[in-house]
Structure formats: C-alpha cells, structure tokens
N, C-alpha and C positions, 0 to 999 in steps of 0.2 A: 705155544705149540699152533702153527697154521696148517687148517687141512685143505688138501688139493685133491681135484681129480684130473688125471691127464686123460684126452681123448684125441683122437683124429678124425676128420672127414676127407675121405681120400688122399691120406698123408699130412694133411695141412694140422699141424697138432698144437694144441691149446690145453693150459693149464684153466683149470676152473674153481674159484675159490668163493666163501661168502664175507673173506676179510677184505679190509683195505688194504691198499698197495702205493708205494710212492715209485717212482721212475726208478730209484737205484736198487730197491728191491725187485722190481720187475726183470731189470736187466741181469741180474745174478740168477734169478728163478731160470731164465730162459736161456742161460748159457749152458751150452750143450757138452762141456767139460768140467766146469766148477759146479753147476748148478743142477736143477732136474732136465733140463732141455726142453723148449718149444719155441714155437712160431710169435706168441703170444700169450698173456696173462689177462684172463676175464676174471672182473669181481660180478657177482650174480648178487642184486640188493632186491629187497622187496618192490613189488610192484605198487601202483597208485593211479587213482583216476581211472579203473577200469584195465591195467597193467596186470599182469599175472608177477611180472618181475621188471627189473632193468640189469641190463649189462652194461660194463666200462670196460673198454677194451684197451691196454697198453702193449703195444708192439714189442719186439724183441730188443730194440734200441731202448725201450721206456715211455717212448712220446706214445699219446693220447692218441687214439684211431678212432674215427666216427662210426664205421662199421664194418663188420665182416660177417659173409653170408656163410662161411663153413663153421664161424666161430659161434654164429647163431644156432647153428645144427648143433654145435656140442653141448652150449647153452642149454637147449630143448632137452639131452641126455638127464642132464644133472637135476634139471627142474622135474623132470617126470618123475625121476627117484625121489624126490622130497616132495611129491605130491601136489605139485603146482600144476593148473591148467584144467582142461576137460580131456577126456578119452580120446579128444581129437584134434585138441587146437592149444596153441600156448601164443598167448600176447606179451609181447615183449617190448620195452623200451629201450633204446640205442642211441647212440649221438645224433644218428641222422634221421630220428623220429620212430614211431611205432612199427612193429613189424609182425605179422600174424605167422605162426609156424603151423604147418599142417603135419599130425603125427602118425606114424605106420608103427604098430607093436607088433613085436613075436609073439610067439604061442604063451611065452612066460609074462608077457605083459611089459617087457621091457623095451623102450627106444630102438627099432632097428634102423628107421631111416625118417628124414624130414624133410620137408619143402616149406621154404620161406618166401613170403611174397615179399620183394624187394622194394616194390614200390615201383615210381616211374623211372626211367631212365630219360636222361638229357643231354642235350648237343649245345645247350645254350652255354657260352663261354662264361657267364658272371657266376651260374650257376653250378659248374665243375668244381672248384674255379679255376680260369683260364683267361691269362692276358695277352688275348689275341680276338681280332677281328672274326675269325671262324673257328669252329672246331675242326674243320676238314681239312685235308690235304696238309697236313703240318709235316715239315720235313724236319729230320734231325739226323748227326751223323757224328762219326769219331773214327779216327784211325784210317780215312780213307771210305769207308762205309755208308751210304745214304738209305735211309728208310723214309718211306710217307707213309701216314697212317691220321688216325684221327682221333680225338680227345673225348670222353664219354664221363658223364658223372652219374655212380651208381651209389648215392650218398658218399663216395670218397672218387677222388679223380683218377680217372685211368689214359693211359697212351695206349693205342691199340695199333700195332704194327705188322700189317699183312706180309709174310715170306713164303716162299716156297717149301722151305723145309725147317720148320723149328727147330730139329734135332740137331742142324748143321750153324744154329746160332751161338755165337760166343755170349751169350746171356751173362754171365760174370765179367763181361768186360764194356758192354754196351749198357746194361742194367743200371750200375750204378751214375753212370755219367747221363742218360737219359733223365732219371727220377728227379734229378736236381735240376732239368731246364728251367732257364730264368721265366719262361712262360707259365710255367706252375707257382703259382706264390705258395702253396702247402706241399710243394714236391708232388710227384705223381707214381702210382703204380706202372708197371709197363708189361703189355703183353706182346710177345710174338706167335702169331696166328696163321695157320696153315688150313686152307679149304679141303676137307678131302670128299664132300658132297653135298648136295642140299639140305643134309639133316645132320652134317658130321664136320666140327674143326677139332684140330690139333693146336695146343696151346702151351706155350712154356711162360715163366711169369717170374718179372724181379718185384716182390712185393717192396714199398716205400717201408723203410726204417726193418727191416727182416733181411733181405737177399732174397736170392732164387728159392721157391718154395715148391712142393710137389704139387699144390693145388692152391686155388684161389677162387672162391665164390664170386666175388662182384668180378673180378677179373671174366671169369667165365662169361657172366652176363653180359659185361662190357664188350666182349669180342664178339658173342653171338649177336649184340645189337649193332654193332658196327657193319659186322659182315653183312645182316640183314637189310640195312640201310644203303649199302651197295650191291644189293640184289643179288647175294652170293648164295644165301640161305634162305629158308623158310622161316615159320616161327617158332617151329619145335626143333631145337637144337641138341645132339650130344656133343659135349667137350670133353676132349680125350685130354689129360693131364697125367704127369709123371707119374700120379699116384693113384689114378683111376679113371672114372669117368662120371661127369656131371650132366645133369638133365637142365635144360633151359627152355622156359616156355615164355614166348614174347605178346604182349597184348599192351592193353592199357597200364598194365605193371607188368613186371618181369618178376618168374616162379624160377626159383633156384631149388633142386633136388638131389639125393645124394645119400650116401649110407652115411650111419656115425657107429664110431666105434669107441667103447671103452677101454682104457688100456692100463690103468690100477689108479687105486687111491694112495695118498702118501701123506705122514704129518712130517713137517720139518720145524726147525728153529730157526729164526729170522735172523737171529743175532749171530747164531754161528756162521751163517752163509755169509753174513755183509762183516765179519770181522776180520 
C-alpha cells in the first residue's frame, strides 16, 4: 500500500508521499476521474548535507518538474507533521536548488501558512532556458490574438503576458499552444496577468504539463518580477489567483507566502490503480 497526503495551497493541489513512483503511476494518481486527483505528486525523501528533506515533483502528465512554490509549501505541512525542521524553518532540496521555508503554526502547532525563499529570479535567456536573444517583449499569437510579454526563470520557465482582464482570456485555447513555443526548449508555464494597483496583480495560469490551475506559486513570483521590471508594481505584491491570494516579496531573492490546507490522508494499492 502507498500512503499519500492530499493538500492544497490556494487551490493548487498536490499528493505527497514518502514512496518512490514512476511517471505512469503519477499520471493515474493525478487523474481526477480514475485516481485521486491532483496537479502533481511529490515524493518527500530524507535530507542530507544540511537539508531537512528533499522533494521530487512529478506534474499531472508524469513529467519531472524542477520546482513548485505551492508544492514546497504543501511539503512543509507533511514535514512538520513528521517532526522535520525546526519550530520556525524547514530546509528542502528541490530540482532547482535548496530552498528555506519559514513556518507559521496555528494554536495547536500545525502548519497554517508557509513562506518559501524561492531564490533569485532571472531574465537571462540561457538560465530560463529560452532560445532567444532577449527575454523581453516576446510576441506570441494564436487564432488572430497576439500577446507581448517577458520570459522569466524562477527555477522553472515562465512566459508572463500582461492583459487587461485575465478573466476574459481563453486560457484553455492559448495556454497549450504557448506552452510548447519552440523558443522554450523545456516548454513553459504561461501567466496572463492584470495590474490592479502598485501592490496587487490578478493572474490566471496555464501550468506546463498540468493545464489551467487555480494557483501557481512560481507563476506568481514570475508575474510580480516581470511587472516590477516594467515599473508597474512595487516590491511587495499580492497576487490574486482563482484559488485565493498569494504574497510575493521581491529583493535579491523572491519570497512566496500563503496558506496551506491539509485535505485528507489516504492509502491506495498502486497495482489496482494501474491494472
């Protein structure tokens, strides 16, 4: 039997387990009709060389992903329950490097919210990665609609597209086309972002290998960084997503904060799911 915890961070939901799993099993587990349902599955492993734990993320399509800010915050809940980390911090190794997570507990000592130091944002094409001379003012289009935005690296690739009203964008039509833009050799996440004020953005997101999700932590960081570079927002930004609100603090590194909710624990027989 495989034990999994289901959690969500502003609607971005993950299954967390201590068991290893392959791409095929990840796809079945994430299937919302034939499995449990999630945007991704994270394996939480023992840390080493100063880390409290290591997280390995597979998206809903089974592909390995470098990092998820919301996923890291969900991992923090499971790690706290397992007695990992200190009272205030958890150090986690990810596919894009080591991350420190600040923990906020409720009156019973359970994790209520978590803030992840996401590392430095990059606009360097080779580090995103992006096959283009510049990360800025990239044009994409489909069915007569054209968008211009910026590529951003937050440990994984993003394409941030400013729009007047994210709610009016046909994300399900544009997202899958822009995800596979040939300039992004590892595909890309796509954010459609509106500016509500100096400290507030609205965002809808198409996640690479998943589809449209209610929230994306790295996407919120990318959106805030791109908007700040254009002079549209300050360094502390609330990003409103379909699943709630995330906080982003911009500096030498980017900090992502927000609530974490434990949904349930479940034991499943992988052979029954995949047979």
